[in-house]
N, C-alpha and C positions, 0 to 999 in steps of 0.2 A: 295228873295234868300239870300241876305246879312244878313238879320235878322236871318234866320235859321242857317246860318254859325256861327253867333255870339253866338247863344244859344248853339250850339254844342261845340264850342271852350271853352265857359265858363263852360260847364258841365265837360269837360275834366280837366279843372283847379281844379274844386271842387273835382273831383275824385282823382287827384294827391295829393291834400292837405290832404284828408282823409287817403290815403295810407301812406303818409309821417308820419302823426301823429300816425298811427297804428304801423309802424315800431319803432318809438320812444317809444311808450307805451310798445311794446313787449320787448324792451331792458331793461325795468324796471321789467320784469317778468309777465306782465299782458297778459292773453290769447288773441290771435288775434280776435276771434269772439266777445268777450266782449269789447275789445278796439274799434273795428270798430263800434259797435252799439253806444257806448258812444260818440265817435267822431261825428257821424252823429247827435246824440242828441244835442251835444254842438253847432254844426254849425247851426242847425235849431231851437235851443232854445226850443226843445220839447222832452219830454220823459226822461230828465236827472234827474229823481227822483226814479229810480229803486234801488233795494237793491244793485245792482252791482256798483252803483255810489260811494258807500262808499269805494270801492277798490281804487278809484282815490282820493277822498277827504282826506282819511287818509294817503296818501303817499305824502310827500313833493315834490318830483321830478315830480310826475304825476300831481300835482296841477299846477306846472309851465307850463307844456306842455298844460294842459287843458285851462289855462288862455290865452295862445297864440292862441289856436284854437277858443275859444269863441270870442276873439277880432277880429280874422280873419272873423268869422261869421258875426259880426256886420259890419265890413268893407265891406264884400261882399254884405250885404243888401244895403248899401249906393251906391255901384257900380251898383247894379241892378237897383236901382231907377234912377240913372243918365243915365244908359244905355237905359232905357225906354224913357227918354227925348231925347237921341241921336237917337233912332229909329224914333221918331217923326220928328227930324230935319235931318234924313238921314246922320248922321255923326258918323257912327260906326267905331271904330278903331280895325279892325280884325287883322291887322298886329301886333299891340302891344300885343294883346292876344296871338298870335302865339309865340311871343318871350317869353312871360310869361310861356307858356306851355313848351317850350324848357328848360327854367330855372328850373321849378318845376320837369320836367322829369329827368333832370340831377341830381337834389338833391335826388330824389326818388331812382334812380339806384345806386347812390353813397351810400346811407344808406342801400340798400338791399345787398350790398357786404358783404360776410361772415366775412371778416377781420374787416370791419368797424362796423358791427353788434356786433361782439365779443368785440371790443374796447369800444363801447358805453355801453354794459352791464357791463364790468369791471369798466368803468368810473363812471357810476351811482352808482354801489355798493361801489366804493371807496368814492364817495361823501357822501353817506349815512353814511359810517364809520367815515369820517372825520368831517362832519358838524353837525351830529345829534346824540344825546344820544340814547342809545338802547331803553329807555322807550318811545321815540318819534316815533319809527319805527312802521309800521303797524304790527299787531299781527302775521299775516301770514308770513311776512318777518322775523320777529324776531325769530319765532319758526322754521324757515326753513321748512315750511309745503310743502308737495308734492301735486300733483293734487288729489291723492286718500286719502288725509288727511283732517281733519276738526277739528274745535274748537266747543265745545258744552257745554251747561249748563244743568245739570241734577238736577231735583227737587225731594226731598223726600216728597212724598204725603201720605195721610192717608192710602191708600191701599198698600204702599210700603213694601216689605219684608225686606228692609234694615234698617228700623227704629230701633234704639237702637242697631244696629250692628256696629262693627268696620268697618271703611272704607276699610280696606284690604279684607273684605268679599265681598265688592262690586266690587272693582278693584283688580283683582288677579295679582300677579307678572308676570304671563305668558301672560297676555293680552297685546296687542299692543296698550295700552292706558296709558296716563300719567296724573297724577293729578296735577293741578296748585294751587288751593286753595278752601276753603269752605267758603261760605258766609252765616253767621247766623245772620239774621236781619241786623243790621248796623255794625256787627263785621266781619272782615276778618280773618280767621284762616289759618296759614301757617306752623305752627310747628307740627311735629309728626302727620301728617295728616292720615297716614295709621292706626294709633292706635286710632284716634279720633272716638268716638261713634256718629253715625249720628242721628240727631233729626228731627222731623216733621218740614217741612218748609225750611230745609237746601237746599242751591243751591251749587252744586259742578261744578266747571269749569274744564273741561278735554280737552285733545286733543289726536289725534291718528288716526288710520285707520278708515276711514269713514264707511265702511261696518261693521266693528266690533262694532263701537259705536252704529250705528242704530239697529243692531241686538240685542245687549246686553241690550240697554236702550230704546227699543221701548215703547212708551207711557209715558216715563219719561222726555223726552227732552223738555225744556222750549219753544223753538221756533217750536216745532213739531205741524203740523196742523192735526186735526182729519179728 
């Protein structure tokens, strides 16, 4: 019975650690479902290779949080191994686990407070402003993209109707889409982009409304899957 109690108490600790990390990631602007999956992946050392992991790797503050979570995961593994030994020797310290649960629960409830959450969000944003140059920011953060926005790369292919057309013919001024630059081979074009005539093989980096981009450039997006 004591062994079962130990497993339950330790499971509660792991759940609290996950939720605390999720709150911290959410304060940096990461969506909670994505944060929760990535935290579980870090703790278990599995699955942390999805495309969503770049949202953490490319963000300096999120990298710090993830490092702490990963270290806790390895620490937990050591604790579990020693606990198995304790089970064999009947020396389980459930009272200590209960104290740890109370501490983690207090931390979680503290971070969940709206005032504290708002403070952390402002704190992280201020730290990004103070310690990192804008070019080091994740692209989504730097461009202040909303949930319904996206960054995309459009390729001018052989069957494209925009070949030899000025870029302003492809991206109208009324579109909720902005042009960042044109990549032509190893050259990056940034001047007078709307007047630039598009050539076969050009790749145009744009950002804007996700639905508008997908509708207008269906079949032309570089990362689009057939």
